N, C-alpha and C positions, 0 to 999 in steps of 0.2 A: 287342245283349244277349247273343247267342251268343258273340261275340268276348270280351266281358267275362267271361262264365262260363268260357270256355275258359282265359282268363288265370288266373282264380282256381284252377281245377282243376290246371293245370300248375304254378303256383307252389306249391301245396300238395304236389304230387308231388315237386317239386324239394327242398322242405324234408325230406321223408321220405328221399330219396336222400342228401341232405347228412348226415342223421343216421346213415346207414349208414357214411359216411366218417369221421364223428367218433368211431366206435368204434376207429379206428386212427390218428387224428391229432388235433392240437389245433385249437380253433376259429379262431385267427388264421390258421393255414395254410389251413384250409377256406375261410374268407372270401376270402383272397387268390386261391387257385386257382380258386374258384368264379367270381369276377368276371373273372379273366383268361381263363377258358374261355369265358365268355359273350362277351367282347370278341373273342376269336379266332374264335368261331363267326360273328360278324357280318362280320369282315374277310375270312374265307375265301369268303363268298358275296357280298361287296360288288360284284365285277364284274358280277354278274347284276342287281343292284337299285339301284346308286348311279350317278347321272349326274354327270359331271365339273362340270357347271354349278352343282351344289349348293354346292360348296365356297366360292365367293366370294359368299356371301349373309349377310344379317343373321341369318337363321334359324340358321346354323351357330353364331354366337355365343350365341344363345339355348339351343341344344342343349348347347353347352359349359357354359353356366351351370348347366343341369340336372345335368350330371355332377359339378359341384363339391359338390353336397350330396345327390344321390340316385344310387346307394344308399350311398355311403361315409359321409357325415355322418349321414344319417338312421339308418343301421344302427348307427353308433357311439353315437349318442345313446340309442338303444334299449338297446344293450348296457350302457351306463353306468347307465341307468335300472334295469335288472335287478339290477345290482350294488348300488345304493343302496336301491331301493324293494322289490326282490323281483319275481319274475315275475308275480304276481297283479295288483298295482297297476299295474305297467308295461303289461301287456296290456290292462287296463281303460282306462287313459288313452289308449293307442294306438288304441283303438276309436273315438276321436273323429275319425279321418281322414275318414269320410264327411261329418261336420259341416263340417270345413274345406273339403271339396270343394264342398258346397252353398253356403257363404259366398263362396268364390272364384267359382264359376260364376255366381251371381246378381249379386254385387257388382261383379266385374271384367269378366265376359264378357256380362252382360245376359241370361243364360239364364232361361227361364221356370220358376218353381217351382210346380208344381201340388200339390194336396192329396194325391193318391196317392203322388207322389214323396216328399213330406214324411213321410207316414205310413210308407212303405216304408223310408226311410232311418232313421227312429227305431226301427223294428222290427229292422232289421239291427244297428244299434248296440246295442240291448238284448240281442240274441242273443249278440253278441261279449262284452259285459260279463258275461253269465251264464256263458259258457264260461270266462272268465278267473277267476271266483271259485272257486278250488280250495283256498283256505287256504294257510297257510304264509308269508304276506307279512310283511315286517319292519314294525315299528311305530315304530322309532326312526330317523328320517331328517330331514335339513334340509328346510325348506319349499321352498327353491329347487329341490330335486331333482325336484319335480313338473313342472318345465319341461322335463326331459329327454325323457320319452315324449311330452309334448305337442308339443315341438319336432320330434321325429321325425315325428309325424303331420302337423304343419304343413308341414314341408319336402317330405314326400311329395306332399301336395296342391299345393304351390306348383310342384313339378316338372311335375305334370299341366297346370297353367295355362300355364307357359312352353312346354311342348311343343305345346299346343293353339294358342297364338299363333304359334309358328313355322310351323305348317302353312299359314298364310295366304300364306307366300312359298315354302316347300318342302313340298308335300303328300306327304311320304314317311315313313311310320312306320318303315321300315327304317333310313333315314339318321339319323333322330332317335335311335333306339336305339343305333346304332353310335357316333355321336359322343359321346353322354352316357356310355356305358359305357367308351369309350376314355379319356375324362378321368378317370372314377372309377378305372379300372385304373391309370393313371399315379400318381394320388394314393395308392392302396392299396400299390403297389410302393414308392413313396417312403417312406411311413410304416413299412412293414415293414423297410426297410433302416435307417432312422433308429433304430429300436428294437433294431437289431443281431440281428434274428431271421433264421433260415435255413429254407428249405423242405426237408423231408425227402423228397427225390425218390424214394426207394425205398419209401416208405410205401404200404401196400396201400389206404389211404384215398384216394389221389390219383385213382384211376380213378372212384371214386364222386363226387368233387368235380367232375371234368371232365364226367361225365354230368349232374350237377345243373346245371352251367353251361350245357350245351346245352339242357336242358329249360327252364331259366330264360330263355334267349334267345328261344325260341318264345313263352313266356309274356309277356315284355315286348313282343314284336312284336305279339301279339294285343291287349295293352292299348293300345299306341299306335295300332293300327288302329281299335280301338273309340273312342278319343278323337277320331280323325279323322272318324269317321262320326257319332258321337253327342255328347251333351252331358256335361260333367263331372258334373253333378248326377245323372245316371243311371248313368254308367259307374263312378264311384268307389265308390258303395255296393255294386254287384254284385261288383267286384273285391275289396272288403273282406271278402267271405264266405270268403276262403281259409282262415282259422283253422277255420271250420266244416268245410270240405272236408278239412283236415288231420286233424281229429278223426275224421271218417268213414273216412278211409284207415287211420288208426291202429287203428280198431275192426275193420273188415271185411277189410282187405288185409294189413296188417303185424302185426295181432294184438298191439298194444302197450297198448291201453287197453280199458276196458269201458264199456258204455252206462250212464249214471247219469240221475237225474232232471233234472240240469242239462242233459244232452244233449238229452233229450226237450223240455224247455222251450225250449232254443235252437232246435231244429227248428221248434217251433210259432211262433217269432218270425221266424226267418230266411226260411223258405220262403215264407210269405205276403208278407213284405217284398220279396223278389225278384219275386214275381208282381205286386205292386202297381206296382213300378217298371217292369216289362216291359210292362204294359198301359197305362201312363200316357200321356196325350197332352197 
């Protein structure tokens, strides 16, 4: 539980640091440098954590498969969802990630779903939906556009399942993160070049993107370690609290937002939800 909470907090912190970089550069550059920095972080430390025997395993293929859709595909689906549906509806539908995690954990991995876990997951999802309802959503959009944020949530949870399965052969959270992010980095660089875009290397935002990448690297490592030690149905809901942590950082640290009745209501849902899952047996 502590590893999952640590992942949520660090991911929220990485988002805040990314936002500092976006004041000086475009989102496409931020996403590319962020993923590349995370990948470089893993490779720099790989001699300390990666065994040569890991490479010629089936688990490597599973971790590569994760990199094909997380974070590159899931992030792009979410971005397109924001473009078509607006941030409110996209964030609301993306809050279904814990639900997919529970479905995958119980249906594919045979994990045991207790009533405290079910109630805690529902409370966390409710809190995320409350935080997302800030108004300003578009009302004119095609019906199929609803699949974009739902697909992003689905792929994120599917990545957790493949990672968990890969641990049966290679029980290394570090190796899993390094391989998946390496594949995602290659895809991100290829897409950036195909669009004819260039990175503004002299931009003041790059240092923030690199810092966010390093923070995200530790966050993903904590997430993968939590998946190795615990069940998907308990880890995913806890990690999904990161939007709540992001809001708290915006209010108390970065002073970008103020507390509203939605914030208090979300706290009343999320905190008990986390406690229910943490004490579940």
